MARVEX-145133 format. One line per 10 residues: number of its first residue (from 1); their letters; for each residue x, y, z of C-alpha. Coordinates in nm, 3 decimals, decimal comma, padded with zeros to 5 digits. Layout:
N
NUM	a	X Y Z  ... $
END
This chain:
135
1	msfgelvknl	05,583 12,288 -10,148  05,592 11,957 -09,893  05,954 11,785 -09,924  05,794 11,521 -10,130  05,674 11,731 -10,422  06,012 11,915 -10,384  06,204 11,547 -10,453  05,977 11,511 -10,759  06,032 11,837 -10,914  06,443 11,818 -10,876 $
11	riaqrktlrq	06,376 11,429 -11,047  06,172 11,572 -11,285  06,431 11,850 -11,420  06,670 11,597 -11,456  06,404 11,477 -11,738  06,432 11,103 -11,563  06,134 10,886 -11,440  06,083 10,767 -11,106  06,253 10,418 -11,262  06,470 10,592 -11,442 $
21	fclehgldps	06,629 10,750 -11,162  06,613 10,467 -10,914  06,806 10,251 -11,149  07,047 10,504 -11,221  07,139 10,526 -10,862  07,042 10,186 -10,680  06,722 10,293 -10,505  06,409 10,081 -10,433  06,127 10,276 -10,671  05,897 10,206 -10,441 $
31	nwskiernin	06,041 10,363 -10,140  06,131 10,639 -10,365  05,759 10,697 -10,488  05,616 10,661 -10,113  05,911 10,946 -10,060  05,759 11,168 -10,342  05,403 11,147 -10,226  05,512 11,172 -09,869  05,384 10,847 -09,735  05,725 10,778 -09,614 $
41	ppprdegmle	05,926 11,068 -09,424  06,312 11,183 -09,521  06,562 10,970 -09,357  06,691 11,126 -09,041  07,029 11,022 -09,183  07,214 11,356 -09,272  07,496 11,142 -09,467  07,156 10,984 -09,672  06,994 11,358 -09,691  07,299 11,441 -09,809 $
51	kwarllglgp	07,359 11,148 -10,049  07,028 11,240 -10,173  07,065 11,600 -10,225  07,347 11,520 -10,467  07,183 11,312 -10,643  06,929 11,540 -10,717  07,152 11,816 -10,864  07,194 12,008 -10,528  07,539 12,168 -10,440  07,629 12,164 -10,077 $
61	gteewrdfmy	07,645 12,474 -09,913  07,391 12,607 -10,145  07,012 12,808 -10,096  06,879 12,465 -10,282  07,096 12,268 -10,101  06,962 12,418 -09,764  06,586 12,386 -09,854  06,648 12,083 -09,857  06,694 12,014 -09,528  06,520 12,248 -09,426 $
71	radvsrgnip	06,216 12,073 -09,565  06,328 11,736 -09,475  06,363 11,840 -09,119  05,994 12,017 -09,139  05,900 11,690 -09,295  06,010 11,527 -09,001  05,800 11,734 -08,750  06,147 11,880 -08,624  06,248 12,201 -08,594  06,588 12,260 -08,831 $
81	reimsderll	06,896 12,221 -08,677  07,044 12,561 -08,764  06,743 12,711 -08,544  06,787 12,469 -08,263  07,174 12,553 -08,251  07,085 12,941 -08,248  07,000 13,032 -07,838  06,834 13,357 -07,923  06,616 13,263 -08,220  06,533 12,917 -08,059 $
91	aklpvflrtv	06,416 13,182 -07,725  06,151 13,370 -07,936  06,034 13,084 -08,098  05,715 13,017 -07,834  05,634 13,385 -07,869  05,652 13,341 -08,221  05,448 13,035 -08,246  05,189 13,113 -08,017  05,107 13,459 -08,209  05,104 13,272 -08,512 $
101	rgaelseeql	04,876 12,989 -08,413  04,534 12,998 -08,521  04,595 13,317 -08,730  04,405 13,267 -09,034  04,682 13,489 -09,261  04,592 13,483 -09,627  04,867 13,464 -09,918  04,937 13,811 -09,942  04,977 13,862 -09,576  05,225 13,551 -09,551 $
111	nnfitkvrea	05,443 13,723 -09,834  05,454 13,998 -09,635  05,535 13,872 -09,370  05,853 13,690 -09,511  05,957 13,989 -09,715  05,971 14,181 -09,357  06,156 13,907 -09,193  06,381 13,892 -09,472  06,440 14,220 -09,470  06,532 14,248 -09,125 $
121	hspeespeqs	06,784 13,988 -09,168  06,941 14,123 -09,436  07,324 14,246 -09,421  07,253 14,523 -09,645  07,178 14,838 -09,475  06,835 14,995 -09,375  06,650 15,280 -09,564  06,718 15,515 -09,243  07,121 15,391 -09,242  07,138 15,530 -09,597 $
131	agrsg	06,931 15,824 -09,586  07,138 15,901 -09,265  07,447 15,917 -09,496  07,367 16,108 -09,761  07,175 16,419 -09,551 $
END
């Protein structure tokens, strides 16, 4: 889902038309429409993005808030700040990008990849750690 689609879905979840939402929050409907249709990129100003996130009902520090900020970065063609500040991860990024570049992965393969990354990143103990304790 693109940043614009996310913004639109969050607005619709509030049961607001585009014009209602913009009128209530002092926003320009024409510009907001261009954001929702991915014609205009999200603002670079972090304060403005935070304001938009709050207007759309997102709470600071939540997974939804982080997803909103990540999608804004990616929509502008940027690597999210959290990744840029992680030297270990950043060092591996070129290898990752070379590996997936041109790969025609199916939806199932992409989902499996995401699951494996989440499992590797999870603070929960691995099945091997659990097995070692139970025997």
